[in-house]
C-alpha positions as CSV (number, residue, x, y, z in Angstrom):
1,X,318.1,-34.4,71.9
2,X,320.6,-32.1,70.2
3,X,323.3,-29.6,71.8
4,X,322.7,-26.7,69.0
5,X,324.4,-23.4,68.5
6,X,321.3,-21.1,69.5
7,X,319.8,-23.2,72.6
8,X,316.5,-22.0,73.7
9,X,316.1,-21.0,77.2
10,X,315.9,-23.9,79.5
11,X,312.2,-23.1,81.3
12,X,310.3,-25.2,83.6
13,X,307.5,-27.4,82.1
14,X,304.3,-26.0,81.1
15,X,302.4,-29.1,80.3
16,X,301.6,-32.0,82.9
17,X,303.4,-35.0,80.9
18,X,306.6,-35.2,79.3
19,X,305.1,-36.0,75.9
20,X,302.7,-32.9,76.3
21,X,305.6,-30.6,77.5
22,X,308.0,-31.6,74.4
23,X,305.3,-31.3,71.7
24,X,304.2,-28.0,73.2
25,X,307.8,-26.8,73.0
26,X,308.2,-27.9,69.5
27,X,305.3,-26.4,68.2
28,X,306.5,-23.0,69.3
29,X,309.1,-23.0,66.9
30,X,309.1,-24.1,63.3
31,X,312.7,-25.7,64.0
32,X,314.2,-25.9,67.6
33,X,317.3,-27.4,66.6
34,X,320.0,-26.5,64.1
35,X,319.5,-30.2,61.7
36,X,323.1,-30.5,62.0
37,X,324.5,-33.9,63.7
38,X,326.1,-33.4,67.2
39,X,329.6,-32.9,66.8
40,X,330.5,-35.3,69.6
41,X,328.5,-37.8,67.5
42,X,330.7,-37.1,64.3
43,X,333.6,-37.3,66.3
44,X,333.4,-40.6,68.1
45,X,331.7,-42.6,65.3
46,X,334.7,-41.5,63.0
47,X,336.1,-45.0,61.8
48,X,333.3,-47.1,62.8
49,X,331.9,-49.4,60.1
50,X,328.4,-48.5,59.6
51,X,325.8,-50.9,60.9
52,X,322.4,-50.7,62.7
53,X,322.2,-47.7,64.9
54,X,319.5,-46.6,67.6
55,X,319.2,-43.0,68.2
56,X,317.5,-42.4,71.4
57,X,315.8,-38.8,71.6
58,X,316.3,-38.2,68.2
59,X,314.3,-34.7,68.1
60,X,313.8,-33.3,64.4
61,X,316.6,-35.8,63.3
62,X,319.8,-34.3,62.8
63,X,321.9,-37.3,63.9
64,X,319.6,-39.8,62.4
65,X,319.8,-38.4,59.1
66,X,323.5,-37.6,59.4
67,X,324.0,-41.4,60.3
68,X,321.9,-42.6,57.4
69,X,324.3,-40.8,55.0
70,X,327.1,-42.2,56.4
71,X,325.6,-45.8,55.6
72,X,324.2,-46.8,58.6
73,X,320.5,-48.1,59.0
74,X,318.9,-46.3,62.0
75,X,316.0,-46.7,64.3
76,X,315.4,-43.3,65.9
77,X,312.9,-42.9,68.6
78,X,311.6,-39.4,70.5
79,X,308.8,-38.9,73.0
80,X,307.4,-35.9,70.7
81,X,305.1,-37.0,67.8
82,X,305.5,-33.4,66.5
83,X,309.0,-33.9,66.4
84,X,308.9,-37.4,64.8
85,X,306.8,-36.0,62.1
86,X,309.3,-33.2,61.2
87,X,312.1,-35.7,61.4
88,X,310.6,-38.0,58.8
89,X,310.0,-34.8,56.5
90,X,313.9,-33.8,56.9
91,X,314.6,-37.4,56.0
92,X,312.7,-37.2,53.0
93,X,314.3,-34.1,51.9
94,X,317.6,-35.6,52.6
95,X,316.4,-38.6,50.3
96,X,317.3,-41.1,53.3
97,X,313.8,-41.7,54.3
98,X,314.6,-45.6,53.3
99,X,317.1,-45.8,55.9
100,X,315.5,-44.3,58.9
101,X,312.6,-46.0,61.1
102,X,311.0,-43.3,63.4
103,X,309.2,-44.6,66.3
104,X,307.4,-43.1,69.1
105,X,308.6,-44.0,72.8
106,X,308.6,-42.8,76.0
107,X,311.9,-44.5,76.9
108,X,311.0,-44.5,81.0
109,X,307.8,-46.7,79.8
110,X,308.8,-48.9,76.6
111,X,312.3,-49.4,74.9
112,X,312.9,-50.5,71.1
113,X,313.3,-54.0,70.6
114,X,316.4,-55.4,69.4
115,X,320.4,-55.3,69.3
116,X,322.5,-52.2,67.6
117,X,326.1,-52.1,66.5
118,X,325.8,-48.5,68.0
119,X,323.4,-47.1,70.3
120,X,323.8,-43.3,70.8
121,X,322.0,-41.2,73.3
122,X,322.9,-37.4,73.0
123,X,321.6,-35.0,75.6
124,X,319.1,-37.2,76.9
125,X,317.9,-34.7,79.8
126,X,314.4,-33.6,80.5
127,X,312.9,-30.8,83.2
128,X,310.1,-33.7,83.6
129,X,311.0,-36.6,85.6
130,X,312.8,-39.2,83.7
131,X,314.2,-42.5,84.9
132,X,317.5,-41.7,83.1
133,X,319.6,-44.3,84.6
134,X,317.4,-47.1,83.9
135,X,317.1,-45.8,80.1
136,X,320.8,-45.9,79.7
137,X,321.1,-49.1,81.4
138,X,318.4,-50.3,78.7
139,X,320.5,-48.6,76.0
140,X,323.8,-50.7,77.1
141,X,321.6,-54.0,76.7
142,X,320.6,-53.1,73.3
143,X,324.2,-53.3,72.2
144,X,325.5,-55.9,70.1
145,X,328.9,-57.7,70.8
146,X,331.4,-55.3,69.4
147,X,328.8,-52.6,69.5
148,X,329.6,-49.0,70.8
149,X,327.5,-47.3,73.3
150,X,328.0,-43.6,73.1
151,X,326.3,-41.1,75.6
152,X,327.1,-37.1,75.7
153,X,325.6,-35.0,77.9
154,X,325.4,-31.7,79.6
155,X,327.6,-30.8,82.8
156,X,324.8,-27.9,83.8
157,X,323.0,-24.9,82.2
158,X,324.4,-22.5,80.1
159,X,325.9,-19.6,81.5
160,X,322.7,-17.0,80.4
161,X,320.4,-19.4,82.5
162,X,320.1,-17.3,85.7
163,X,316.8,-18.8,87.1
164,X,317.6,-22.4,86.3
165,X,315.0,-25.0,87.4
166,X,315.8,-26.8,90.6
167,X,316.2,-30.4,90.8
168,X,317.6,-31.2,87.2
169,X,320.4,-33.7,87.7
170,X,323.7,-33.4,85.4
171,X,326.0,-36.2,86.3
172,X,329.6,-36.2,85.7
173,X,330.8,-38.7,83.2
174,X,332.1,-41.0,86.0
175,X,328.8,-41.0,87.7
176,X,327.0,-41.9,84.2
177,X,329.8,-44.5,83.7
178,X,329.2,-46.2,87.2
179,X,325.5,-46.0,87.1
180,X,325.4,-48.2,84.1
181,X,326.5,-51.2,86.6
182,X,328.3,-53.0,83.6
183,X,329.0,-56.4,84.1
184,X,333.0,-56.7,84.8
185,X,335.0,-57.7,81.8
186,X,332.3,-57.1,79.0
187,X,333.1,-53.6,78.1
188,X,336.3,-51.3,77.3
189,X,335.9,-47.8,78.5
190,X,337.3,-45.9,75.3
191,X,336.1,-42.6,76.5
192,X,335.0,-41.0,80.1
193,X,335.8,-37.1,79.9
194,X,334.2,-33.5,79.6
195,X,335.0,-31.0,76.6
196,X,333.6,-27.8,76.0
197,X,331.4,-26.6,73.4
198,X,330.9,-23.3,71.6
199,X,327.7,-22.1,71.0
200,X,325.9,-18.7,71.0
201,X,323.5,-17.1,73.5
202,X,319.9,-15.9,73.5
203,X,321.4,-12.3,72.4
204,X,323.7,-13.5,70.0
205,X,326.8,-13.4,72.5
206,X,329.2,-16.3,72.2
207,X,329.5,-18.8,74.8
208,X,330.6,-22.2,75.9
209,X,329.0,-25.3,77.7
210,X,330.7,-27.8,79.4
211,X,329.6,-31.5,78.2
212,X,330.6,-34.8,79.0
213,X,331.5,-38.0,76.4
214,X,331.0,-41.4,78.1
215,X,331.9,-44.0,75.1
216,X,332.2,-47.9,75.5
217,X,332.6,-50.9,73.4
218,X,331.1,-54.1,74.3
219,X,333.9,-57.0,73.8
220,X,332.9,-59.9,71.8
221,X,332.2,-63.4,73.8
222,X,334.9,-65.1,71.4
223,X,337.6,-62.5,72.4
């Protein structure tokens, strides 16, 4: 997913499955997200040597395309085939189609195989039930030695959402870190903090939303 400058209102699911819900949401607009990479991804990957990257919940491909432009070889996955189709088209126009593999996964059911130098989960939230903690543990398991796990999420609904659906979990970064249940001595915590993100509301009004970043590096077994 993406954190965009003009976020649509978070409304309850209208479809009876997560895949159908997201396909329907994407078809309601020609472009749901801004197409720009998430600011936290840009900030936190600065200085990393490009390698293999896994983008979880890639949406319309803004992050994956940006990573490809920086020299990464990207595997990008989403639950929505509509989003993946758009992302592939955007990659073609950006001339990085040969650097991104687009895979359809419901991450609560299946997870991309392999190991990656960077695993990125940007705003992996859903109004449908989703085993988010297990997905993030799978994400950690997919990080190669010396690689980076980057998790960015919301701390709550935007200020203009006055009728927010109940039951949506927005954990603190400390809770996210604890829920990963990482083996002792195998990871370094580089960032575990909140930050404010500027965005524009549905009526064009300036606003902010509190987000968090958890960034970890997997230690090499040789020290």
